[in-house]
C-alpha positions in Angstrom: -10.7 16.0 -17.1 -12.4 13.3 -15.2 -16.4 13.5 -15.3 -18.0 12.7 -12.0 -20.7 9.7 -11.6 -24.0 11.0 -11.6 -24.9 9.6 -7.9 -21.6 11.7 -6.8 -23.1 14.9 -8.6 -26.3 14.2 -6.8 -25.1 13.7 -3.1 -23.6 17.0 -3.5 -26.3 18.8 -4.8 -28.2 17.0 -1.9 -25.5 18.3 0.4 -25.6 21.5 -0.7 -29.2 22.2 -0.6 -29.1 20.9 2.9 -26.5 23.7 4.5 -28.3 26.2 2.5 -31.5 25.1 4.3 -29.8 25.2 7.8 -27.9 28.4 7.2 -31.4 30.0 6.4 -33.9 28.5 8.9 -30.9 30.0 11.7 -32.7 33.1 13.4 -31.8 36.5 12.5 -30.4 38.5 15.3 -30.9 42.2 15.9 -29.1 44.1 18.5 -30.2 47.6 19.1 -28.0 49.4 21.5 -28.8 52.5 23.1 -26.2 54.9 24.8 -27.0 56.4 28.4 -30.3 55.3 28.4 -31.3 54.2 32.3 -33.9 51.7 33.1 -36.9 53.8 34.0 -36.9 55.5 30.8 -39.6 53.6 28.9 -43.2 53.9 29.6 -44.3 50.3 29.4 -42.0 50.0 32.7 -43.7 52.1 34.6 -42.8 55.5 33.3 -46.0 57.2 32.8 -43.8 60.9 32.4 -42.5 59.5 29.1 -43.8 58.4 25.8 -42.3 55.1 24.1 -44.6 53.3 21.8 -42.8 51.4 19.9 -40.5 50.2 23.1 -43.6 49.3 24.5 -44.2 47.4 21.6 -41.1 45.3 22.5 -41.8 44.8 26.2 -45.4 43.5 25.2 -44.1 41.3 22.5 -41.4 40.0 24.4 -39.3 39.8 27.8 -38.0 42.1 29.6 -35.1 41.7 32.9 -35.9 44.2 35.0 -32.4 44.1 36.9 -29.6 44.5 34.4 -26.2 45.7 35.3 -23.2 46.9 33.5 -20.3 45.4 35.4 -18.1 48.8 35.4 -15.7 51.3 33.8 -11.8 51.7 33.8 -12.4 55.5 32.9 -14.9 58.3 32.7 -16.5 57.2 29.6 -18.4 54.2 30.7 -19.3 53.4 27.5 -15.8 52.1 26.5 -15.7 49.4 29.1 -19.1 48.4 28.4 -18.7 48.1 24.8 -15.3 46.4 25.1 -17.0 43.8 27.4 -19.9 42.8 25.3 -17.6 42.8 21.6 -15.1 40.2 23.9 -17.8 38.3 26.2 -14.8 39.1 28.6 -15.6 40.7 32.2 -14.7 44.1 33.1 -10.9 43.6 33.8 -10.3 41.1 31.4 -12.0 43.5 28.3 -9.2 45.9 30.0 -6.8 43.4 29.7 -7.1 42.9 26.2 -8.4 45.6 24.4 -4.8 47.0 23.6 -4.7 43.8 21.5 -7.3 45.1 19.5 -5.4 47.8 17.9 -2.7 45.5 17.0 -5.2 43.6 15.2 -4.9 40.5 17.4 -7.7 38.7 19.0 -10.2 39.4 16.4 -11.9 36.2 15.8 -12.7 35.9 19.1 -15.1 39.1 18.8 -18.8 39.3 18.6 -19.2 39.7 14.9 -16.4 37.5 13.7 -18.1 34.3 15.9 -21.3 35.1 14.4 -19.7 35.2 10.7 -18.1 32.2 11.4 -21.4 30.6 12.3 -22.3 31.4 8.8 -24.2 34.8 9.5 -24.3 38.0 7.4 -22.7 40.7 9.8 -23.7 44.3 9.7 -23.1 47.5 12.0 -23.7 51.5 12.0 -23.5 53.7 14.4 -21.7 54.3 17.7 -18.7 52.3 18.3 -16.1 53.4 20.4 -14.1 50.2 20.7 -10.2 49.9 20.1 -10.5 47.3 17.3 -11.9 48.7 13.7 -15.2 47.8 13.4 -14.4 46.6 9.7 -12.2 44.4 11.3 -15.2 42.5 13.3 -18.2 43.2 10.9 -18.2 42.4 7.2 -20.8 45.4 6.3 -20.0 48.9 8.0 -21.8 51.8 6.9 -21.3 54.6 9.7 -18.5 54.5 12.4 -19.9 57.2 15.1 -17.7 58.3 17.6 -18.3 57.7 21.5 -20.7 61.2 21.5 -21.7 63.5 18.9 -19.2 66.9 18.8 -20.3 69.3 21.0 -19.2 72.9 22.2 -16.9 71.3 24.5 -14.6 68.9 22.1 -15.2 71.8 19.5 -13.5 74.2 21.8 -10.4 72.5 22.1 -10.1 72.4 25.9 -10.7 68.6 26.1 -12.7 66.1 27.7 -12.3 67.1 31.3 -11.4 70.5 33.1 -11.8 72.3 36.0 -14.1 75.5 36.1 -14.9 76.8 39.5 -18.3 79.0 38.5 -19.0 77.7 35.2 -18.7 80.8 33.7 -15.5 79.6 31.1 -17.6 76.5 30.2 -18.4 76.4 26.2 -22.1 76.5 25.1 -24.2 73.8 26.2 -22.6 73.3 29.5 -23.6 74.8 32.9 -27.3 75.4 32.0 -29.6 76.2 32.2 -28.5 79.0 34.7 -32.4 80.4 34.8 -35.7 80.3 32.7 -34.1 83.0 30.5 -30.9 80.9 29.7 -31.6 80.5 26.4 -28.0 80.8 24.7 -27.8 76.8 23.6 -30.9 75.3 22.3 -31.6 71.4 21.3 -33.2 72.4 18.0 -30.4 74.8 16.6 -28.8 73.3 14.0 -25.5 75.5 14.4 -24.3 73.5 17.4 -23.9 70.1 15.1 -24.0 67.5 17.6 -26.4 65.0 16.4 -27.3 67.5 13.5 -23.8 67.4 12.2 -24.4 66.3 8.6 -27.6 68.0 7.9 -29.9 64.6 9.2 -30.4 63.6 12.8 -27.7 60.5 13.5 -31.0 58.9 14.9 -32.3 58.9 11.5 -29.2 58.2 9.7 -28.8 54.9 11.6 -32.5 54.0 10.6 -32.2 54.6 7.3 -28.8 52.7 7.2 -30.5 49.1 8.4 -33.5 50.0 6.6 -31.4 49.5 3.5 -29.7 46.6 4.9 -33.2 45.0 5.5 -34.2 45.5 2.3 -31.2 43.4 1.0 -31.4 40.5 2.9 -33.9 38.4 0.5 -30.9 38.7 -1.4 -28.8 36.3 0.9 -28.8 32.8 1.5 -27.3 33.3 5.0 -29.0 35.0 8.4 -28.2 38.3 9.2 -26.7 39.5 12.5 -27.0 43.3 13.3 -25.4 45.9 15.5 -27.5 48.9 15.5 -25.7 51.0 18.1 -27.4 54.4 18.5 -25.5 57.7 20.0 -29.1 58.6 21.6 -29.9 59.6 24.3 -26.5 60.9 25.0 -26.1 64.3 25.3 -26.2 66.8 23.3 -29.5 65.9 24.0 -30.9 67.2 20.9 -34.2 66.4 18.9 -36.2 67.5 16.8 -38.9 70.4 17.9 -41.9 68.2 18.0 -40.3 65.8 20.2 -39.6 68.7 22.5 -43.2 69.9 22.5 -44.1 66.4 24.0 -42.8 67.2 27.0 -43.5 70.9 28.8 -41.1 71.7 31.2 -43.8 72.6 33.7 -45.0 69.1 33.7 -41.8 67.3 34.5 -41.0 65.8 37.7 -37.9 66.2 39.9 -36.7 62.6 40.8 -37.4 61.6 44.0 -33.6 61.0 44.8 -32.6 64.5 43.9 -30.2 66.7 45.6 -28.4 70.3 45.2 -24.8 68.3 45.4 -24.1 64.9 45.9 -22.0 65.2 49.5 -18.8 62.7 48.5 -18.9 63.6 44.5 -15.4 64.5 44.5 -13.9 61.9 46.6 -15.4 59.4 43.9 -14.7 60.9 40.6 -17.9 63.1 40.0 -16.6 66.6 40.4 -16.7 69.8 38.2 -13.9 68.2 36.4 -16.1 65.4 34.9 -17.6 66.5 31.7 -21.2 64.7 32.5 -21.5 66.8 35.8 -20.5 70.0 33.9 -23.6 69.6 31.8 -26.0 71.2 34.6 -25.1 74.4 37.1 -23.6 73.5 40.9 -25.6 73.4 42.6 -28.2 71.3 40.9 -31.4 73.6 40.7 -34.8 71.6 40.1 -35.6 74.2 37.3 -32.0 72.8 35.8 -32.9 69.0 36.4 -36.6 69.5 34.5 -34.8 71.0 31.5 -32.2 68.2 30.9 -35.2 65.6 31.9 -37.4 67.0 29.0 -34.7 67.1 26.5 -33.7 63.6 27.6 -37.1 62.1 27.3 -37.7 64.1 24.1 -34.6 62.4 22.2 -35.8 58.6 23.6 -38.9 59.6 22.2 -37.3 60.2 19.2 -35.0 57.4 19.2 -38.0 55.6 19.5 -39.6 56.4 16.4 -36.8 55.0 14.4 -37.2 51.8 16.4 -40.3 51.9 15.3 -39.5 52.4 11.7 -36.9 49.3 12.1 -40.1 47.0 13.6 -42.4 47.7 10.8 -39.4 47.3 7.8 -38.9 43.9 9.4 -42.2 43.2 9.5 -43.2 44.3 5.7 -39.9 42.7 4.4 -41.5 38.6 5.9 -38.3 38.8 8.7 -39.8 39.4 11.8 -41.4 35.7 12.1 -37.4 34.5 12.3 -36.0 37.3 14.0 -34.7 37.9 17.7 -34.5 41.4 19.2 -32.4 42.3 22.3 -32.4 46.1 23.1 -30.2 47.4 25.9 -27.8 50.6 26.6 -24.5 50.3 27.7 -25.5 51.9 31.0 -27.8 54.5 32.6 -27.9 57.8 33.8 -28.7 59.6 37.2 -29.8 63.2 35.5 -30.2 65.1 38.7 -31.1 61.8 41.0 -28.6 62.2 44.0 -27.4 65.5 42.6 -25.8 63.6 39.8 -25.9 63.9 35.8 -23.8 61.2 34.8 -22.9 57.2 34.4 -20.1 57.6 37.0 -21.7 56.2 40.2 -22.3 53.0 41.3 -26.1 53.9 42.2 -28.8 51.8 40.0 -30.1 55.0 38.0 -26.4 54.9 36.3 -25.5 51.0 36.0 -28.9 49.7 35.4 -30.4 49.6 31.7 -33.5 48.4 30.4 -32.7 45.1 28.7 -35.8 43.5 26.5 -35.8 40.5 24.3 -38.3 39.6 21.6 -38.4 36.7 18.9 -40.6 33.6 18.0 -39.7 31.4 20.9 -39.7 33.8 23.4 -42.9 34.6 25.9 -44.6 38.0 25.6 -45.4 40.3 28.6 -42.8 38.7 30.8 -41.0 40.3 33.2 -38.0 38.8 34.8 -36.5 40.1 38.2 -33.3 37.9 38.0 -30.0 39.7 38.1 -28.1 39.7 34.3 -25.3 41.9 32.7 -26.2 43.7 29.7 -23.0 41.9 28.4 -25.2 38.9 28.6 -26.2 40.2 25.3 -23.6 38.4 23.6 -23.8 35.6 24.8 -27.9 35.3 24.0 -27.2 35.3 20.8 -25.0 32.9 20.4 -26.9 30.8 22.0 -30.1 31.8 19.5 -27.2 30.7 16.8 -26.7 27.5 18.2 -22.9 28.6 18.6 -21.2 27.0 21.5 -19.8 29.3 23.8 -16.2 29.9 23.7 -14.3 29.6 27.2 -13.2 33.3 27.3 -16.7 34.5 27.1 -17.7 34.8 30.8 -21.1 35.9 30.4 -24.4 34.0 30.0 -27.2 33.4 27.9 -30.3 34.7 29.5 -32.9 32.3 27.1 -32.8 29.5 29.9 -34.3 32.4 32.3 -36.8 33.6 29.3 -38.2 30.2 28.5 -38.9 29.1 32.3 -36.2 26.4 32.6 -34.4 28.3 35.3 -35.6 30.2 37.6 -32.1 31.9 39.4 -29.8 34.1 38.1 -26.5 32.7 36.6 -24.6 35.2 39.0 -24.2 34.9 42.9 -23.8 38.6 43.0 -23.7 41.6 40.5 -20.2 43.2 40.8 -19.3 47.0 39.6 -16.5 49.3 39.9 -15.5 52.5 38.6 -12.2 53.1 38.0 -10.2 53.1 41.9 -13.0 55.4 43.0 -16.0 53.1 43.6 -17.0 49.6 44.2 -20.2 47.8 44.8 -21.7 44.5 45.1 -25.5 43.9 44.8 -26.6 40.1 46.5 -30.1 39.0 48.1 -31.6 42.2 47.7 -29.0 44.4 49.2 -26.0 46.9 47.7 -23.0 47.5 49.3 -21.3 50.3 47.7 -17.9 51.1 49.3 -15.6 54.7 48.3 -11.8 53.7 49.0 -10.7 57.2 48.9 -13.4 58.1 52.1 -12.7 54.5 53.4 -16.5 54.7 53.6 -19.6 52.1 53.0 -23.2 52.4 52.0 -25.5 49.9 52.0 -29.1 49.7 50.3 -32.0 47.6 50.9 -33.1 47.7 47.4 -36.5 45.7 48.2 -37.5 48.4 50.3 -35.3 51.4 49.4 -35.3 51.5 45.3 -34.2 54.9 45.0 -31.2 54.1 47.3 -31.5 57.3 49.5 -31.5 55.6 53.3 -27.9 54.0 54.2 -28.2 51.6 56.6 -24.3 51.1 56.9 -24.0 52.7 60.5 -26.9 51.3 61.4 -26.3 48.3 64.4 -28.7 45.9 63.1 -27.3 45.7 59.7 -23.5 45.5 60.8 -23.5 41.7 59.9 -25.2 42.1 56.5 -22.2 45.2 55.8 -19.1 42.4 56.9 -21.0 39.7 54.8 -21.1 41.8 51.8 -18.1 43.6 51.9 -16.2 40.0 52.4 -18.1 38.8 48.9 -17.0 41.7 47.5 -13.3 41.1 48.2 -13.7 37.6 46.9 -15.1 38.8 43.8 -12.6 41.4 43.1 -9.7 38.5 43.5 -12.0 36.2 41.1 -12.5 39.0 38.3 -8.6 39.9 38.7 -9.7 43.7 39.9 -6.3 45.4 40.5 -7.6 47.5 43.8 -7.0 45.9 47.2 -10.0 47.1 49.1 -9.5 44.4 51.8 -8.0 46.7 54.9 -11.2 49.4 54.7 -13.4 47.7 57.1 
């Protein structure tokens, strides 16, 4: 066997050390994904009712994008489309077109985890998945793969995801509640109902334990790491330990400003009694029922917040924080009584707008940016942080230039939204136009002066030009995004 000259060996050694050093100096990226968390559910962002000390830490130590949106969904499980978009980088209808390819084992190299792995990252996933591709075909290390939601009485009843109930009397335990102050049949702390308690330890705590175990092992690798941590919380069933429920006495909970006993257009926009999310509370909505659901929602978020705090402490204790970027967001928002709705299947901000926080060594602290973004920009942002050139097929954009101030304006001329063939939306220049195709109806809101979207201006003669302008912009956006629904003849 021919020996290599000493000089060649030296060159090879230096080259390997240089490559290893380059890998080590790449930043670690931790993506924390909540489920069903609306943009108003963080104390530091103006909600005095809720207690979120660790998310407040992220807000204080990073940059918050106050206008982040989910682009849309093709079915009632809005998170399916949201997650398909964030994993693929594709816009909503392109993601819809590619999702079945994943089932066949195709197009996987173009997924978020694979792109990070190809750039030298150790990739890790635990928690909610709800994507057509197998999680272990996208990430190197996968621990728990959770379903779309924790199993509850509805799922375990065998009745399926959606069904009609005229008065709610035939719904399983955990739905159509509470009917009164004496309605105590279902309890969020009773482990016999399964859900987040299935397996004996709360799912949010299991995810935290998974992630902390991985963080402890990262010192054994010369590679940077990318963690995809997808909590099921605060999705229903909204189950949290008693100590967190105790933080929110029902009598102290406030009813939302936009509360309605019933949304007048609910049936024509797919938000009727047969939609699982809407069946959680009685029809018509009562102030008491909304307060109870809000209490349980906030308790589950505070419990989630505690798990995030443990992760932040672990990153700091292991010395990883100085070279780690964290992106926190959720796959969409939630109504929770606003506009008489409970779920996320509407185009109101409470349902399509989650929090979005970015922290890291080069990210400005305590900064808030109002430029419109999509929550799916998280993927492109991570590629940017990792020094990976964004592939042509990735629709979404990095927000780093907005965070560091080199860019002031949104990368998008308008924000587009869709829900099945039942709703369309465009947000542009501080106004939002919502279209209900079945009713051939449009709604117009001035978001600056009416952030709760309570005053429809569409019939006001002074805004007829604005309605037409936004409608034409929406139709144009539909064409660009390959939207299959034709609404062009509605106006």
